[in-house]
Each structure stands twice: as C-alpha cells, then as structure tokens.
N, C-alpha and C positions, 0 to 999 in steps of 0.2 A: 755474642748474640745467641740465644737459645735456638737449637735446631729441632725440627720435627723428628719424631721417633721413627726409625726404620726397622722393619721386620727383617731378621737375618736367620739364615740357616747355616749350621756347621756340619760339614761332611767329613767323615773320618773322625767323628766326635769321641770315639772310644780310646784312641791312641794318645801318646804323650802330648803331641802338638794340639790335638783336638781338645784335650783336657785343659791345656793352657788357654785356649780360646775361651772356654766356658768360665775359667777362673777370672780372666780379665774383663769379660763381658757381663758378669753377673750384676754389676751396679752401674753399667754404662749409661750415661745420660741421653745418648742419641740412638743407641742400638738395643733392640730387644730380641733375644733368641726365641724364635717360635717353632723351629724345626731342627731335629737332630737326625743324622743319617750315618750309616756305617755299612759294613759288608753284610751279606746274607746270614753270616754266622750269628749275629746279634740282633738282626732285624726282628721287630715285633716285641722285643723285651722292653720293660721299663729301664731307663738308663742305668740306674743303680745296680740292677741285676745284670745288665749287659756287660758291665765292666768288672763284675765280681769274678775272682779267680776260682779255679777248681778247688783250691785248698781253703776257700772261705775268705781269703783276704779281700778287702774292699776293691782293690784294683785302681784306686784313685791316687795318681802320682803327683798331682799339682799341689799347691799350698792349701792347707786347711782341709775341710771336708767337702764332699760333693755338695755344690749349692742346692739348697732345698727346691728351688724353682725347676731344677732339671732332673732330680732324682726319680720322679715318677713319669717323666716325659717318655713317650714311646719312641724307640729308635726305628727310623724308616730305612728301607733298603736303598742304598745309594744308587743302585742301577735304575730304580723306579722313582726316585725322588723328583717331585715336580718343582723345579726351580722357580717357576712363575708364581709360586705361592709366597715368595719372599722378595724383598727389595735388594738384598745382597747375599751372596753365597761365599762363605769362607771355606776353603778346602784344605784339609790336612791329610792328604792321601799320599801313597807312594806314586812314583812317576808313571808307572805302567797304567794303573787305573785312571790316573789324572788325565793322561793323554786321550783316553777314550771318553771319559765322563765330562770333563770341563767344557769341551766344545758344545756338548748337549745342553749343559746348564746355561752357557753364554748365549745361546740362541735367544733366550728371553731375559737374562738377568746378569748384572755385573758379577764377576767371579774374582776374588782375591785369593791367590794360591800360595801355599808354602812349598809346593812341589817344583821340580826343575823342568817339567815337561814343556812349558812355553817360554822359558827364559830367553832362549836364543832364537825364537821365531822373529822374523824380520819386522813384523808389524806389532810386536809386543814389547813394551818397555820393561825394564827392571827398576821399579821405583823404590827409592829411599827418600822419604819426605825430608825436604830441606837440603838434600844433596843434589838431586836431579828432578825436582818437582815438575819442571817444564816439560819433561818427556811424556807426561800424561797426555799431551796433545796428540800423541801417536794413537791413542785408543779410538779416536773418531775414525782414523784411517783404517784401523782394524775392523771396526764395525762395517765400514763401506766395503772393504775387501771380502768379508766373509758373510755379509748379509745378516749379521746378528743385531738384535736389539741391545744385548749386553756386550761383554768383552771378557777377556782373561788377562789379568796382569799378575805376574809372578814375583814373589820376593826374591831378593838375592840369597845365595847360599849364606848360611849363618857365619861362615868363616870370612866371607867377603864383606859382610855388613859392617862390622866394627872397623875393619880396615878402610873401607870406603868413607865412613864417617870421619875417621882421623885424617884422611888425605884431602877431603873436600876443601877445607880452608887453605891448605897448602897449594892445591891446584889453582884455586882462585887467585891467591895472592902472589904466588911465585912461579907457577907452572911446574910441570913434572916431566923429567926425561927418562928416569929409570927407577925401578922398584925391586927390591929383594925382600922376601918375607919367609920366616919359619914360624909355623904355628905349633902350639901345644894344646890340643883340643880336648874338651871335656867328653867323658864317655857318654853323657846323655845325648850327644849329637848322633850317636849310632842307633838311638831308639831303645826302647825297653827290651825288645827281642834280642838285642846284642849282648846277652848275659855272659856268654863265653868270652867275648871281647873285653868286657868289664873285668872279668877274672884275670884275663891275660895281662891287663894293664897294671895290675897291682905289682908294686916293686919293679916297674918296667916302663918303657916307652915303646909304643908301637910305631915304627918308622914310616909307615905307608898307610894312606887311606885311599881306597880305590876311587879314581876319578876326581878327587878333591882339588888337586893342584891345577888341573886343566880347567875346572869350573871357575876357580878364583881368577885365573889369568884371562879367560874369555869374558867373564862378567865385568871385571874392572874396566876393560876396554869399552864395553857397551854402556856402563853406567856413566862414565866420563866422556862418552862420545857426543856427537852433535847431530841434531835432527836435520836430515837432508833427504829430499826426494821421497818422502813417504816411508823412511826408515831411519836408522841411526848409523852414522859413520863412526867406527871405533876410534877412540883416542889413540894418539900415536906413540905413547910411551911404552917402553919395554917392561915386562913383568916376569920375574922368576921366583918360584916359591917351593918350599918343602912343607908338607902337612903331616903332622904326627898326632898320635893319640896319647894322652897322659892320664894319670890316675887322679882325675879331678871330676867331681860330680857335674858341676855346671860352671860355665864361664870359659870362653876360649881366650887363651893368652897367645900373643903374637909378637915376635921380634921383627922390627921393620927398619929397613935401610932405604932411604929415599934420596935420589939425585934430583935436586930442584932445577927448575928452568933458569934461575938466576941466583946470585949470591944472596944469602939472608942470614942475619945474626940469629943466635939462639933465642934472644929476647923477642925478636920479630916473629919467629916461628911459634914460640910459646903464646905470645899475644894473639896471633891469628887463631890458634887452636882454642884458647880459653875464651875468646870473644865470639866463637862460632855459635850464633843463636839465630837461625833463619827466621825471618819475620813471618813467613807463611805457615809456620807450625806452632807459634807461640800460644795461640788460643785453642789448640786441639786438646781434647780431654786426656789423651794418652801421652802427650808430649811431656818431657821433664820440665821442671819449673823454668819459666822464662824462655823455653825452647833451647836451652843450653845442652847441646848434645855431647859435649866433651868436658871432662874434668882433668886438668893438668896437675899432677902431683909433683911437689918439690922433694918429698922424702924419697931417697934413692932405693928404698926397699918396697916401694909401691910403683905400679899397681900389683895386687895379688887377687886371684879369683875369689878366695874366701872372704876377703875384706871389701872388695870393690864391685863385684858383679851385680849387686842389687841397688847401686846408686841410681837415684831417679826412678825407682820402681823397676830397675833392670833395663832402663832405656838410655842410660848414659854410657858412653865409651870412656874408660879411664886410660889416661896416657901418663907415662912416667919415664925416668931415665933418659930424658931428652939430651942428646949430645951431638956434637959435630962429628961427621964421619970423614976420615982423611983419605979414603980410597975413592969413593964416588965423587964426581964433579959436583960442587955445591951440595955436598952430602950432609944429611942429618940422619940420626938413628934414634929409635925409641922403642919402648915396650907398650903394649896395650892389652886391656882386658875388656871383653864385650860379652854380655849375657846371651848365650846361644839359643835358649828356649823362650826368651822374652823379646828383646829387641830383634834377635835373629830369627824369630819364628812368630808366634801368635800375636803378641802385643805390637810387634812391628807391622804385621799385616793389618791390624786394627787401625794403626796410625795411617797407613796407606788409604784405607777406606775413609777415614776422617778427612784427610786431605782432599780426596776426590769429591766428597760431599761439599766442602767449602769452595771447590773449584766449579761446582755445578755439573760435574760429569756424572755423578751418581745422584739420581733424583727418585723420590718416592713414586710408587705406582698409583 
C-alpha cells in the first residue's frame, strides 16, 4: 500500500554516512529530504560547495554524483536546526555531538541515529528490522520517560549488524549458548578522516579497533534480549570477539563460531538461514527482494567482500563455509560479509524508519 510522503532532515550530511543517506533517499517513494544540516564549518553553503575539498575535489564519496536535488540546497547549522520542520531526522554525527543534539531534536521529532550515543540507554532499543522489530514498543516508554513528542532509536554498530542478522534465525530455531567471532573490517568503517589508518592497513592487518569488541558484546545481548518492565533484559548467551581492520574498502568480513542451544544438522542450519525472510519487512522499499536478509553460499570460496557486499543493494548478509564445530557444544561455524556503510549505516537506518512508519510509530505532522 502506498504511503504518504514524509519530510526528512539529514544531520551530518557532509560526512560518509550522511552522503550515503542522500544517495539512498534520492528516489525514495515515502521520504523526501527537505533539510540538510552539518557543523558550523559548512553551514550556510550550498551542499555541493560544502563538501568540496580544498584541492578542488568534489568531496562526494558515495556512488555516482551528488544528486541534483541536493547540490544547491543550503546546509543548516546542526546546533540551530529546527527538527520540528521535518517528520523524521536521520543523524550521521559522531557520538559526542549526537549526545547533545539528538535529545534536542527528539523533543519534537523522531530521530533515527547511526551514532552510538543512545544505543545502551535503558529506554532506547537497538532496532534491526526483521530481527527484533517488536523492541520498537519501547519507544513509547521513552517518550513518556523523557516528555518527548519524538524519540531516539540508534542503529547497531556496523560490525554487530550483519552478525545479528546471521544469528537471528539460529536463535529463533535452536537457541544460542555461546558465540565467538573475529572480524576483518573495512577501512571505510573508520570514516574518511581515518586516512592514516587506511595507509597503515595496506599490506597489513590492524589487530585492534578501540571499543569495538565491547560494543559488539553489549549490543548483541540487548538486540536479542526481551522486553521487561520498561526496558530490555539482555540475552543470556556468552559472547567473545576480536575486531580487526583489513585492507578492504567496504564490507565487513566475520568468522563466527556459535554454540547452539540444541543439536542441529548443517542442513537445518542452512535452511533456517536461507529461509529467513521476516514478514514485517517484505514490503518495505529498502528491504532486499522478498525480505530475504541472508544469502547462503555453497561455494567454499564465498563470501568475499568484493563479490558479495552489494547483494540486495547492500542489504543482504552473505554467509558461507558453513560447517560443524567440534569444540563448542552443538557448534556450527561460518563466514559472513555485510556491507558496513549500507545495511550497517544509512540504508539500514532508512529501513528502520520504514518499519516504524508501517507500525504507526512514525506519523506525519
């Protein structure tokens, strides 16, 4: 069923994540970008000039060219941005400004954030549509707690997202007791300003990403937790992970070892993953075809980030090398690839907004 068009604002519009928002929203059937905001450094400039580099480079890092609809749009100062002028605010800021500005926006307007500032707030869900869609019920509690007309809901960390998608059918079908994961993460996850990091990663693996392992461990417990008493009780399974940076532009690769709650054949595990197509996301514009969030590969040399990160428009988690693990109880192991700047950032946030529209939680003003 066709939806009414919602006016949206993108805050942090000049950065990589902000540009990804504009790229995926330019032809969106429900959402129309009517406001762009960023720091005072670019405020007042036309967007195309605001992102232009000192050396003359266009400064557009998303696919294609700067969408014509946004090139001449004036960038507003994020600190003075009137969130009440739009129906939805997408934020792509660092956590420090997000912690200050997102509550200000949420006083009047729903906020969908790519920052970590609100992820672990007791009254804020970490929504991944189709994985824990029911957690959106917590947003009404947040409104009551804080006296807001809107709310803030933050995306999962981009490393957590593909992992959670791959685990969702396993948790539902078999339960989960323990999880081990090692990531090989794309350099784009560090942001464009991380140029030195990118150079360091050439012919190399960076064995540590500050705070990343702790984020994944905490977020998984919350995502798979249960709504209780106005909050979320974390899931009981144990998680241990090591997060590294690899010389890959986009697409996070992860090696996963899962101890299931009960015995399961490899065929049963494969069928659960391949058949994972949550009904509540099938009709969403940004959802992959049929709502199928996982592609299971039989080729032992897949998945690979260069070959598989863009499946389903970057919204599909690719899984391969599915095997039994002889060490963990009821153990299975596999590799996955998930697009960190699409499903793990802007397009994933747009999918959250679409879900909340269909649930009646986001309404036009």
